[in-house]
VOVO-153102 format. One record per residue: residue in three letters; residue number from 0; z, y, x of N, C-alpha, C in turn; chain. Coordinates in steps of 0.1 Angstrom, whole numbers. Layout:
BEGIN
ATOM  code  pos    nup  nnorth  neast   caup  canorth  caeast    cup  cnorth  ceast  unit
ATOM   ALA  NUM      Z       Y      X      Z        Y       X      Z       Y      X     A
...
This chain:
BEGIN
ATOM  code  pos    nup  nnorth  neast   caup  canorth  caeast    cup  cnorth  ceast  unit
ATOM   MET    0   -164     148    -18   -158      138     -27   -169     132    -36     A
ATOM   ILE    1   -169     119    -38   -178      113     -47   -170     109    -60     A
ATOM   PHE    2   -176     112    -72   -169      108     -84   -177      98    -92     A
ATOM   SER    3   -170      87    -96   -177       77    -104   -168      73   -115     A
ATOM   ARG    4   -173      66   -125   -166       63    -137   -169      49   -142     A
ATOM   LYS    5   -159      42   -146   -161       29    -153   -155      30   -167     A
ATOM   ARG    6   -162      27   -177   -157       28    -191   -148      16   -194     A
ATOM   ALA    7   -139      18   -203   -129        8    -206   -133      -1   -217     A
ATOM   GLU    8   -145       0   -221   -148       -9    -232   -150     -23   -227     A
ATOM   ASP    9   -155     -27   -219   -155      -41    -215   -140     -45   -214     A
ATOM   GLY   10    146      32    -54    159       39     -53    155      54    -52     A
ATOM   ARG   11    156      60    -60    154       75     -60    153      79    -45     A
ATOM   HIS   12    143      87    -42    142       93     -28    135     106    -29     A
ATOM   ALA   13    137     114    -19    131      127     -18    118     127    -10     A
ATOM   ARG   14    110     137    -12     98      138      -5    101     141     10     A
ATOM   ASP   15     92     138     19     94      140      33    100     154     36     A
ATOM   GLU   16    109     154     45    115      167      48    106     178     51     A
ATOM   ARG   17     94     174     57     84      185      60     78     191     47     A
ATOM   ALA   18     78     183     36     73      187      24     81     198     17     A
ATOM   VAL   19     94     197     19    103      206      12    109     217     22     A
ATOM   GLU   20    105     217     34    110      227      43    107     241     38     A
ATOM   GLY   21    117     248     37    116      262      32    116     263     16     A
ATOM   LEU   22    116     251      9    115      252      -5    128     258    -11     A
ATOM   ASP   23    139     255     -5    152      259     -10    157     272     -3     A
ATOM   SER   24    148     278      5    152      290      12    146     302      5     A
ATOM   TYR   25    155     311      1    150      323      -7    155     335      1     A
ATOM   ASP   26    146     345      2    149      358       5    153     365     -7     A
ATOM   ASP   27    160     376     -6    164      384     -18    151     388    -25     A
ATOM   GLU   28    151     386    -38    140      390     -47    126     384    -42     A
ATOM   SER   29    127     372    -36    115      365     -32    113     352    -39     A
ATOM   THR   30    102     346    -38     99      333     -44    100     322    -33     A
ATOM   PRO   31    102     309    -36    103      299     -26     90     297    -19     A
ATOM   GLN   32     91     293     -6     79      290       1     72     278     -4     A
ATOM   VAL   33     59     277     -2     51      265      -6     54     254      3     A
ATOM   PRO   34     57     242     -2     59      230       7     47     228     16     A
ATOM   SER   35     49     223     28     39      221      37     30     209     34     A
ATOM   ARG   36     34     200     25     26      189      20     31     184      7     A
ATOM   GLY   37     22     177      0     25      172     -14     29     157    -14     A
ATOM   PRO   38     28     151    -25     23      157     -38     31     169    -42     A
ATOM   TYR   39     23     179    -48     29      191     -52     31     192    -67     A
ATOM   ASP   40     41     198    -72     42      202     -86     32     214    -88     A
ATOM   ALA   41     27     215   -100     17      225    -103     23     239   -100     A
ATOM   SER   42     36     241   -101     42      254    -100     43     258    -85     A
ATOM   GLU   43     41     248    -76     43      252     -61     30     248    -53     A
ATOM   ALA   44     20     244    -59      8      240     -52      0     251    -46     A
ATOM   PRO   45     -5     250    -34    -14      260     -28    -27     260    -37     A
ATOM   ASP   46    -33     272    -38    -45      273     -47    -58     275    -40     A
ATOM   ASP   47    -57     272    -26    -69      274     -18    -77     261    -15     A
ATOM   VAL   48    -74     250    -23    -80      237     -21    -88     233    -34     A
ATOM   PRO   49   -101     230    -32   -108      225     -44   -103     211    -48     A
ATOM   ARG   50   -101     209    -61    -96      197     -66   -103     192    -79     A
ATOM   LEU   51   -104     179    -80   -109      173     -93    -98     173   -103     A
ATOM   ASP   52   -100     180   -114    -90      182    -125    -91     170   -135     A
ATOM   LEU   53    -81     161   -134    -80      150    -144    -68     152   -153     A
ATOM   GLY   54    -64     164   -156    -53      167    -165    -40     168   -157     A
ATOM   SER   55    -32     157   -159    -19      157    -152    -20     155   -137     A
ATOM   LEU   56    -31     150   -132    -34      148    -118    -46     157   -114     A
ATOM   LYS   57    -44     164   -103    -55      171     -97    -57     166    -83     A
ATOM   ILE   58    -68     160    -80    -70      153     -67    -78     162    -58     A
ATOM   PRO   59    -73     164    -46    -81      172     -36    -94     166    -32     A
ATOM   ALA   60   -104     174    -30   -117      170     -25   -116     167    -10     A
ATOM   VAL   61   -117     154     -7   -117      150       7   -130     143     10     A
ATOM   PRO   62   -137     147     21   -150      141      24   -149     125     25     A
ATOM   GLU   63   -159     119     19   -161      104      19   -151      96     11     A
ATOM   VAL   64   -143     103      3   -134       96      -6   -140      96    -20     A
ATOM   GLU   65   -142      84    -25   -148       83     -39   -136      81    -49     A
ATOM   VAL   66   -137      89    -60   -127       88     -70   -133      79    -81     A
ATOM   ARG   67   -127      68    -84   -132       59     -95   -122      59   -106     A
ATOM   VAL   68   -127      61   -118   -118       61    -129   -123      51   -140     A
ATOM   GLN   69   -114      45   -148   -117       37    -159   -112      45   -171     A
ATOM   ALA   70   -122      48   -180   -118       57    -192   -124      51   -204     A
ATOM   ASP   71   -118      54   -216   -123       49    -229   -134      59   -233     A
ATOM   PRO   72   -140      56   -245   -151       64    -249   -147      79   -252     A
ATOM   GLN   73   -134      81   -255   -130       95    -257   -127     102   -244     A
ATOM   GLY   74   -128      96   -233   -126      102    -220   -111     101   -215     A
ATOM   VAL   75   -103      94   -222    -89       92    -218    -89      81   -207     A
ATOM   ILE   76    -83      85   -195    -83       76    -184    -72      67   -184     A
ATOM   GLN   77    -75      54   -181    -65       44    -179    -61      40   -165     A
ATOM   GLN   78    -71      43   -156    -69       39    -142    -76      49   -133     A
ATOM   VAL   79    -70      53   -122    -76       61    -111    -75      54    -98     A
ATOM   VAL   80    -86      52    -91    -86       45     -78    -94      54    -68     A
ATOM   LEU   81    -88      57    -57    -95       64     -46   -100      54    -36     A
ATOM   VAL   82   -112      55    -32   -118       45     -23   -123      52    -10     A
ATOM   HIS   83   -120      46      1   -126       51      14   -129      39     22     A
ATOM   GLY   84   -142      35     24   -145       23      32   -139      11     25     A
ATOM   GLN   85   -132       3     32   -126       -9      27   -112      -7     21     A
ATOM   ASN   86   -107       6     22    -94        9      17    -94      15      3     A
ATOM   ALA   87    -84      12     -5    -83       18     -18    -68      23    -21     A
ATOM   LEU   88    -67      33    -29    -54       38     -33    -54      40    -48     A
ATOM   GLN   89    -47      32    -56    -46       33     -70    -34      43    -73     A
ATOM   LEU   90    -37      52    -82    -27       62     -85    -22      62    -99     A
ATOM   GLY   91     -9      64   -101     -3       65    -115      7      77   -114     A
ATOM   VAL   92      9      83   -126     19       94    -126     26      93   -139     A
ATOM   PHE   93     40      94   -139     48       91    -150     59     102   -152     A
ATOM   ALA   94     63     103   -164     74      113    -168     87     107   -162     A
ATOM   ALA   95     96     117   -158    109      113    -152    119     123   -158     A
ATOM   PRO   96    132     120   -157    142      129    -162    144     141   -153     A
ATOM   ARG   97    149     152   -159    151      164    -151    162     162   -140     A
ATOM   SER   98    172     153   -142    183      152    -134    182     143   -122     A
ATOM   GLU   99    172     134   -122    171      124    -111    158     118   -110     A
ATOM   GLY  100    154     112    -99    142      104     -97    143      90   -103     A
ATOM   ILE  101    132      84   -104    131       70    -110    125      60   -100     A
ATOM   TRP  102    121      64    -88    114       55     -79    123      43    -75     A
ATOM   ASP  103    136      45    -74    145       34     -70    144      23    -81     A
ATOM   GLU  104    145      27    -93    145       17    -104    131      11   -106     A
ATOM   VAL  105    121      19   -105    108       13    -106    104       4    -95     A
ATOM   ARG  106    109       7    -83    106       -1     -71    113     -15    -73     A
ATOM   GLU  107    125     -15    -78    132      -28     -80    125     -36    -91     A
ATOM   GLU  108    120     -29   -101    113      -37    -112    100     -43   -106     A
ATOM   ILE  109     93     -35    -98     81      -41     -92     84     -53    -83     A
ATOM   ARG  110     95     -52    -76     99      -63     -67    102     -76    -76     A
ATOM   GLN  111    109     -74    -87    112      -85     -96    100     -91   -102     A
ATOM   SER  112     91     -82   -106     78      -87    -112     70     -95   -102     A
ATOM   LEU  113     69     -90    -89     62      -98     -79     69    -111    -76     A
ATOM   PHE  114     82    -111    -76     90     -123     -74     87    -133    -85     A
ATOM   SER  115     86    -129    -97     83     -137    -109     70    -144   -108     A
ATOM   ASP  116     61    -136   -101     47     -141     -99     46    -150    -86     A
ATOM   GLY  117     57    -152    -80     57     -160     -68     53    -153    -55     A
ATOM   ALA  118     54    -140    -55     51     -131     -43     64    -124    -39     A
ATOM   ALA  119     67    -125    -26     79     -119     -20     74    -105    -16     A
ATOM   ALA  120     83     -95    -18     81      -81     -14     91     -77     -4     A
ATOM   GLN  121     87     -70      6     96      -65      17     97     -50     15     A
ATOM   GLU  122    110     -45     16    112      -30      15    111     -25     29     A
ATOM   VAL  123    103     -14     31    101       -8      44    103       7     42     A
ATOM   GLU  124    109      13     52    110       28      52     97      34     56     A
ATOM   GLY  125     91      41     47     78       47      50     79      62     51     A
ATOM   GLU  126     67      68     51     66       83      53     72      90     42     A
ATOM   TYR  127     72      84     29     78       91      18     91      85     14     A
ATOM   GLY  128     97      76     22    109       69      19    107      55     17     A
ATOM   PRO  129    115      48      9    114       33       7    101      30      0     A
ATOM   GLU  130     94      20      5     82       15      -1     82       0     -1     A
ATOM   LEU  131     74      -7     -8     73      -21      -9     60     -26     -3     A
ATOM   HIS  132     61     -37      5     49      -44      11     49     -58      5     A
ATOM   ALA  133     38     -62      0     37      -75      -6     23     -82     -4     A
ATOM   ARG  134     23     -95     -4     10     -102      -4      9    -110    -16     A
ATOM   VAL  135     -2    -108    -24     -3     -114     -37    -16    -123    -37     A
ATOM   ARG  136    -16    -132    -46    -28     -141     -47    -37    -135    -59     A
ATOM   THR  137    -49    -133    -56    -59     -128     -65    -71    -137    -66     A
ATOM   PRO  138    -80    -136    -75    -92     -144     -76   -100    -144    -63     A
ATOM   ASP  139    -98    -133    -55   -106     -132     -42    -98    -137    -30     A
ATOM   GLY  140    -86    -143    -33    -77     -148     -22    -65    -139    -21     A
ATOM   LEU  141    -58    -141     -9    -46     -133      -7    -49    -118     -4     A
ATOM   THR  142    -41    -110    -10    -44      -95      -9    -31     -88     -5     A
ATOM   ASP  143    -31     -80      5    -19      -72       8    -19     -59      0     A
ATOM   LEU  144     -7     -56     -5     -5      -44     -13      7     -36     -7     A
ATOM   ARG  145      6     -23     -7     17      -14      -3     20      -4    -14     A
ATOM   PHE  146     32      -4    -20     36        4     -31     44      16    -25     A
ATOM   VAL  147     40      28    -29     47       40     -25     51      48    -37     A
ATOM   GLY  148     62      55    -37     66       63     -48     71      76    -44     A
ATOM   ILE  149     68      87    -51     73      100     -48     79     106    -60     A
ATOM   ASP  150     91     110    -60     98      116     -71     96     131    -70     A
ATOM   GLY  151     92     138    -81     90      152     -82     99     158    -93     A
ATOM   PRO  152     97     170    -96    105      176    -107    100     171   -121     A
ATOM   ARG  153    107     162   -127    103      156    -140     91     147   -140     A
ATOM   TRP  154     87     142   -128     76      133    -127     78     124   -115     A
ATOM   MET  155     70     113   -115     70      104    -104     55      99   -102     A
ATOM   VAL  156     51     100    -89     37       95     -86     39      81    -79     A
ATOM   ARG  157     32      71    -84     32       58     -77     18      55    -72     A
ATOM   GLY  158     17      51    -59      5       48     -53      5      33    -48     A
ATOM   VAL  159     -6      26    -49     -7       12     -45    -19      12    -35     A
ATOM   TYR  160    -16       9    -22    -27        8     -12    -32      -6    -11     A
ATOM   GLN  161    -45      -8     -9    -51      -20      -6    -60     -19      6     A
ATOM   GLY  162    -63     -30     13    -71      -30      25    -62     -28     37     A
ATOM   ALA  163    -68     -24     48    -60      -23      60    -48     -13     58     A
ATOM   ALA  164    -50      -3     49    -40        7      47    -27       1     41     A
ATOM   ALA  165    -28     -11     36    -17      -18      30     -7     -23     40     A
ATOM   THR  166    -12     -26     52     -3      -31      62     -2     -21     74     A
ATOM   ASP  167    -11     -12     75    -10       -2      86    -12      12     80     A
ATOM   PRO  168     -1      19     78     -2       33      72    -12      42     79     A
ATOM   ALA  169    -13      40     92    -22       48     100    -37      47     96     A
ATOM   ALA  170    -40      35     90    -54       32      85    -57      39     72     A
ATOM   ALA  171    -47      45     66    -50       52      53    -59      64     54     A
ATOM   GLY  172    -58      71     65    -67       82      68    -69      92     57     A
ATOM   PRO  173    -82      93     52    -84      103      42    -77     100     29     A
ATOM   LEU  174    -74      88     26    -66       85      14    -52      91     14     A
ATOM   ALA  175    -46      90     26    -33       97      28    -34     112     26     A
ATOM   LEU  176    -45     118     31    -47      132      29    -48     135     14     A
ATOM   CYS  177    -54     127      6    -55      129      -8    -41     128    -15     A
ATOM   LEU  178    -33     119    -10    -20      118     -16    -11     130    -12     A
ATOM   ASP  179    -13     134      0     -5      146       5    -10     159     -2     A
ATOM   GLY  180    -22     159     -7    -27      171     -14    -27     170    -29     A
ATOM   LEU  181    -22     159    -34    -22      157     -49    -13     168    -56     A
ATOM   VAL  182    -18     172    -68    -10      181     -76     -7     175    -89     A
ATOM   VAL  183      5     176    -94      9      170    -107     12     182   -116     A
ATOM   ASP  184      5     182   -128      7      192    -138     15     185   -149     A
ATOM   ARG  185     28     185   -149     37      178    -158     36     183   -172     A
ATOM   GLY  186     34     196   -174     35      202    -187     50     204   -191     A
ATOM   GLN  187     52     211   -202     65      214    -206     71     206   -217     A
ATOM   GLU  188     62     198   -224     66      191    -236     75     179   -232     A
ATOM   ALA  189     84     175   -241     93      164    -238     85     151   -239     A
ATOM   LYS  190     88     142   -229     82      129    -229     92     118   -226     A
ATOM   PRO  191     91     106   -231    100       95    -227     99      92   -213     A
ATOM   VAL  192    110      89   -206    110       86    -192    101      74   -190     A
ATOM   ARG  193     93      75   -179     83       65    -175     70      64   -183     A
ATOM   GLU  194     69      73   -193     57       73    -200     46      78   -191     A
ATOM   PRO  195     34      72   -190     23       77    -182     19      91   -187     A
ATOM   LEU  196     18     100   -177     13      114    -181     -2     113   -184     A
ATOM   PRO  197     -7     121   -194    -20      120    -198    -31     124   -188     A
ATOM   LEU  198    -41     116   -187    -52      118    -177    -65     118   -185     A
ATOM   ARG  199    -74     128   -183    -86      129    -190    -97     133   -180     A
ATOM   LEU  200   -109     128   -183   -121      132    -176   -124     147   -177     A
ATOM   PRO  201   -129     153   -167   -133      167    -168   -144     168   -180     A
ATOM   ARG  202   -144     179   -187   -152      179    -199   -167     177   -195     A
ATOM   GLU  203   -171     183   -184   -186      182    -181   -189     167   -178     A
ATOM   VAL  204   -180     160   -172   -182      146    -169   -182     137   -182     A
ATOM   ALA  205   -172     140   -190   -172      132    -203   -184     134   -211     A
ATOM   GLU  206   -189     147   -211   -201      150    -219   -214     143   -214     A
ATOM   GLN  207   -215     142   -201   -227      137    -195   -227     122   -194     A
ATOM   GLY  208   -215     116   -195   -214      101    -194   -219      96   -181     A
ATOM   THR  209   -210      98   -171   -213       93    -157   -216      78   -157     A
ATOM   PRO  210   -226      73   -150   -229       58    -150   -216      50   -145     A
ATOM   GLU  211   -216      38   -151   -205       29    -147   -205      26   -132     A
ATOM   ASN  212   -194      25   -126   -193       21    -112   -179      14   -111     A
ATOM   PRO  213   -179       1   -112   -166       -6    -112   -157      -4   -100     A
ATOM   ALA  214   -144      -3   -102   -135       -2     -91   -133     -15    -85     A
ATOM   PRO  215   -128     -16    -72   -125      -28     -66   -114     -35    -73     A
ATOM   GLY  216   -112     -49    -71   -102      -56     -77    -88     -50    -75     A
ATOM   GLN  217    -81     -48    -86    -68      -42     -85    -58     -51    -92     A
ATOM   ARG  218    -46     -50    -87    -35      -57     -94    -25     -47    -99     A
ATOM   GLU  219    -25     -45   -112    -16      -35    -118     -1     -39   -117     A
ATOM   ALA  220      8     -30   -113     22      -34    -112     30     -25   -121     A
């Protein structure tokens, strides 16, 4: 995994059935089995995988995947983008209520926002459930985007694919492996619904001041 940094001064759905297979199955006096794929809650994640610790998000180390972050001088991260070749995956993680997921509502808001900007979005059933596919106009021309959302226990992960992975999920390759191995550390403190969960640079990275390396053009949704 390559790590780089850019400073900032300049409908509810369940995870794939394979992910929760065995999660609700208990033997007497036993703990639930670990889901076969993530994103994982910190309480259920396998611990045999090296990960980059960004606080609320822990990103698995996958060969040839570059992690690009935009952070302020205090090391607080505003944006996380994973890059592999010409494909990119922008990640966000948000607080959610204990009782239900929020991806259904968030997805509809993204659709309305795209529509207001003159871009139509198509809902498609994807590997994690309903996702949005859209084509937007950027300074570099028309760009395809694919929005995915995964509801977890009191959190939601949102991913935005660009490149060939936006129109062909099979092209996501190592980026999809990163999403499948992602770990969310929600913490126990109360947070407003949809508030971004805090992300910070690892201390050693913040102290050494990694050189700037701008992320590819992104469209925040």
